[in-house]
C-alpha positions as CSV (number, residue, x, y, z in Angstrom):
1,M,-8.2,0.4,27.9
2,Y,-9.3,1.7,24.4
3,R,-8.8,5.4,23.9
4,S,-10.3,7.1,20.8
5,M,-7.7,8.3,18.3
6,S,-8.6,11.9,19.0
7,E,-7.3,11.4,22.6
8,T,-3.9,10.2,21.6
9,G,-2.3,13.5,20.7
10,R,-1.7,15.2,17.4
11,V,0.4,14.5,14.3
12,T,3.0,17.2,13.9
13,S,5.5,18.0,11.1
14,E,8.4,17.0,13.5
15,L,6.6,13.6,14.2
16,L,6.2,13.0,10.4
17,G,9.7,13.9,9.9
18,R,10.9,11.4,12.5
19,A,8.6,8.8,11.0
20,T,10.0,9.5,7.5
21,S,13.6,9.1,8.8
22,I,12.6,5.6,10.1
23,T,10.7,4.7,7.0
24,V,13.3,5.6,4.4
25,P,15.9,2.9,5.6
26,I,13.2,0.3,5.9
27,D,12.1,1.1,2.3
28,V,15.7,1.0,1.0
29,V,16.2,-2.6,2.5
30,L,12.8,-3.7,1.2
31,L,13.6,-2.2,-2.3
32,L,17.0,-4.0,-2.3
33,L,15.2,-7.3,-1.4
34,V,12.7,-6.7,-4.1
35,A,15.5,-6.0,-6.6
36,R,17.4,-9.1,-5.5
37,F,14.5,-11.6,-5.4
38,V,12.0,-10.6,-8.1
39,S,13.6,-11.2,-11.4
40,A,12.2,-9.7,-14.6
41,G,10.8,-13.3,-15.4
42,L,9.1,-13.6,-12.1
43,F,7.7,-10.1,-12.2
44,A,6.1,-10.9,-15.6
45,K,4.3,-13.9,-13.9
46,L,2.8,-11.7,-11.1
47,K,0.4,-9.6,-13.0
48,W,-2.8,-10.8,-11.3
49,H,-1.0,-11.7,-8.1
50,V,-0.1,-8.0,-7.5
51,V,-3.7,-6.9,-8.4
52,A,-5.2,-9.3,-5.8
53,A,-2.6,-8.3,-3.2
54,A,-3.3,-4.6,-3.7
55,C,-7.0,-5.1,-3.4
56,V,-6.4,-7.0,-0.2
57,V,-3.9,-4.6,1.3
58,Y,-5.8,-1.4,0.6
59,A,-9.1,-2.9,1.6
60,L,-7.6,-3.8,4.9
61,L,-5.8,-0.6,5.4
62,W,-9.0,1.4,4.7
63,G,-11.2,-1.0,6.6
64,V,-9.1,-0.9,9.8
65,F,-7.6,2.7,9.7
66,G,-10.2,4.7,7.5
67,S,-13.5,3.1,8.5
68,M,-12.8,2.1,12.1
69,L,-9.8,3.6,14.0
70,F,-9.5,7.0,12.4
71,W,-13.0,7.7,11.0
72,D,-14.2,10.0,13.8
73,A,-10.9,11.7,14.2
74,V,-10.0,12.3,10.5
75,Y,-12.0,10.6,7.7
76,S,-15.5,11.7,8.7
77,A,-14.3,15.3,7.9
78,V,-13.1,14.2,4.4
79,F,-15.8,11.7,3.3
80,P,-19.6,11.6,3.5
81,G,-21.0,9.4,6.3
82,W,-22.6,7.0,3.9
83,S,-19.2,6.0,2.5
84,R,-17.7,4.8,5.7
85,W,-18.1,1.2,5.2
86,L,-17.7,1.4,1.3
87,L,-14.3,2.8,1.6
88,P,-12.5,-0.4,2.0
89,V,-14.2,-2.0,-1.0
90,G,-13.8,1.1,-3.1
91,Y,-10.1,1.8,-2.3
92,G,-9.3,-2.0,-2.6
93,L,-10.7,-2.0,-6.2
94,L,-9.1,1.4,-7.1
95,F,-5.7,0.2,-5.8
96,G,-6.0,-3.2,-7.5
97,A,-6.6,-1.2,-10.8
98,L,-3.6,1.0,-10.0
99,A,-1.5,-2.2,-9.4
100,L,-2.5,-3.4,-12.9
101,A,-1.6,-0.1,-14.4
102,F,1.8,0.1,-12.5
103,W,2.5,-3.5,-13.6
104,R,1.9,-2.6,-17.3
105,V,4.1,0.5,-17.1
106,S,6.9,-1.4,-15.0
107,I,7.1,-4.5,-17.2
108,H,8.7,-2.2,-19.9
109,A,11.5,-1.0,-17.6
110,P,14.8,-2.4,-18.8
111,R,15.8,-3.4,-15.2
112,W,14.3,-3.7,-11.8
113,Q,10.7,-3.9,-12.9
114,A,9.4,-4.8,-9.5
115,V,11.4,-1.9,-7.9
116,W,9.8,0.5,-10.4
117,F,6.3,-1.1,-9.5
118,C,7.0,-0.1,-5.8
119,L,8.3,3.2,-6.5
120,L,5.2,4.1,-8.6
121,G,3.1,2.9,-5.7
122,G,4.9,5.5,-3.6
123,L,4.3,8.3,-5.9
124,V,0.6,7.6,-6.2
125,S,0.5,8.7,-2.6
126,L,1.0,12.3,-3.8
127,V,-2.3,12.2,-5.7
128,G,-4.4,10.7,-2.9
129,H,-2.8,12.7,-0.1
130,G,-3.1,15.9,-2.3
131,I,-6.8,15.3,-2.9
132,G,-7.4,14.6,0.9
133,I,-5.6,17.9,1.7
134,S,-7.6,19.8,-0.7
135,R,-10.7,18.3,1.0
136,G,-9.7,19.3,4.5
137,L,-7.5,16.6,5.6
138,L,-5.2,18.9,7.5
139,R,-7.9,20.9,9.1
140,V,-9.0,18.0,11.4
141,P,-7.5,18.6,15.0
142,L,-5.4,15.4,14.8
143,L,-3.5,16.6,11.8
144,S,-3.8,20.3,12.0
145,E,-0.1,20.8,13.2
146,A,1.3,18.9,10.3
147,S,2.6,20.8,7.2
148,V,1.5,19.8,3.7
149,T,5.2,19.1,2.9
150,A,5.7,16.8,5.8
151,V,2.5,14.9,5.0
152,L,3.3,14.4,1.3
153,V,7.0,13.4,1.9
154,F,6.0,10.9,4.6
155,G,3.2,9.6,2.4
156,V,5.6,8.7,-0.4
157,F,7.7,6.5,1.8
158,E,4.7,5.1,3.6
159,F,3.2,3.9,0.4
160,V,6.7,2.5,-0.8
161,F,6.3,0.4,2.3
162,Y,2.8,-0.7,1.3
163,W,3.8,-1.5,-2.4
164,C,6.8,-3.6,-1.2
165,A,4.4,-5.5,1.1
166,I,2.1,-5.9,-2.0
167,M,4.9,-7.3,-3.9
168,G,6.0,-9.6,-1.1
169,L,2.4,-11.0,-0.8
170,A,2.2,-11.4,-4.6
171,V,5.4,-13.4,-4.6
172,A,4.2,-15.5,-1.6
173,A,0.9,-16.3,-3.4
174,W,2.7,-17.2,-6.6
175,S,5.1,-19.4,-4.7
176,A,2.3,-21.2,-2.8
177,G,0.4,-21.7,-6.0
178,L,3.6,-23.2,-7.6
179,R,4.0,-25.5,-4.6
180,I,0.4,-26.7,-4.8
181,R,0.7,-27.3,-8.6
182,R,3.9,-29.3,-8.1
183,S,2.3,-31.4,-5.3
184,N,-0.8,-32.0,-7.5
185,D,1.5,-33.0,-10.5
186,S,3.5,-35.3,-8.3
187,S,0.2,-36.9,-6.8
188,R,-1.1,-37.5,-10.4
189,R,2.2,-39.1,-11.5
190,G,2.0,-41.3,-8.4
191,L,-1.4,-42.5,-9.3
192,S,-0.4,-43.5,-12.9
């Protein structure tokens, strides 16, 4: 049976600390995979793939969690009611633009450009969560027992996870496109 999110308990600093201790090793593994499999040459080709992936990921995150699951318990206290169904589109576009900015910065790194991209994505959490906190995010009952520090620290590692997922989706989309192009090329050669 479905229960509203406000009935599931409260997020505490201790819970966020445990979540962070689980998220950090996952992020480390994901960042190692990104470093291993996304070369500088491949990263250079992923410019628009990361933009599209960030748009999709953040539109889905905000659509499911912001506009549906946690609207009543959290986000209705932070955003005006009229924005509920616009948040997924707005945040999808915003994070797509951030992905382009992070790609442009990361492409200049001497090594591990894709890792820097994911780390910048983690750090942007500080801005977003900081704004949310200033607008009353931690005054809602669900989050009232969480400290600012616990929220901000967890948020960085949460977002690194998202940006590693964005990188993975971008690589998958690029690989699928490459397979399609190769298939089309071989089909054309077969017709000649």
